[in-house]
N, C-alpha and C positions, 0 to 999 in steps of 0.2 A: 443748093436751095430748092431743085427738086425732090426732094428728099425731107427735107423738113415740112412742105406744103405735104404731100402725099398722107404724112401721117396728123397732123394736125387735120387736115379730110378726115380721116382714121381717127382719132379718138372724136370728132363733132360726131359721125354717124354709129360710132360703136354703143353709145346706149340706148341709139333707137331701134338698133337690130339685136340687139341681146333684151329689151322691154319685148321689142313684138316676142320673140320665142317662148318667153317666157308667160307673155299671156296667151297662147295659142292663137293668134290671130297673123301673124307672117307681118311682113312690110302691109301688106293689103289691109290687115288692123290698122294698126298705124296711122295709113292715109284715109280711114274711113274716122281717122280718132279726129285729127286734125280739119277732116274739112269740118264738122262741126264751128269751131272756128268762125272758118271763112264764109259758109251759111250767114254767121250775126254777121261776120262787117256786111257782109254783101247786101241784107236784108235794111241794112244802118243806111248803107252808102243809096240804095232804093229810097228808103223812104224819105233821105233828106233830099234828094231829085225828085218827088213829088211836092215839097213843103216849099222851096224853091221855084219851082218855074211855077205854083202854083201862086205867088209869092208874086214873082215875074209880072205873069198876067192882069196880076194886082195892081200892080206899079203900072202898067201899059193903062187901063182903062184912069188911071186917073193922070196919066199924065196928058193917054189922051184929052181929056177935058183942061188940062191946063194949055194942052195947045190949042186950043179954038177961044180959050178966051186970050190969049200973046201969043203967035205963032213965033216970033222972034227969040222969046226968052226957050220955050222945050219945043226943036226941031221932032218934026217928022218921022226922022232917022230913027230918032229914040224910041220913040214910040212903035216901031216897027222892028228894034233889034230886040227889045221886050217882051213881043207878041213869041218872034220866031224863037228866043231863047226860051223864051215858056215853054211852050207849044215843043220844045225837045227835050228837054226837065222831063214833063210830065207825059213822054212817050217812052224813055229811054229805059220802065222797066218791062216794059212791052219786049223786047230787041232778045231776049232769050227764051223766047219762043222762037224768033228766025233759027236760033244756035241748035246744036244736039248735046253740046255738053256744058249750057249754061246754069249758073242757079237763080229756078225758078222765083221773084218775090214772092211772100209768104202770105200777101193778099192776098193772088191769084192763081196760088195751086193749087190743082185740082182738085 
């Protein structure tokens, strides 16, 4: 069983290693080529966080006015949750400035 698993792993990684050797970049070149889709996906997720966070804050304002009109229909906890969740989602793209190896958001790059 271990021998079969070793062969499968070897067959999965062999094309990447030979491709890296043919292009002269080594495994570092492969790693750099793999970072482009990661950066694209990271930007996509962070843009989604900003859009959804803004929508949560907007919804919290609407829910607050509904709560003022009818407190039993919309509880205040819904408004507080939407404000907290919206702020967390809006601040999520800034978390890359707290880490050394984070992928920075494309709108906030220096």
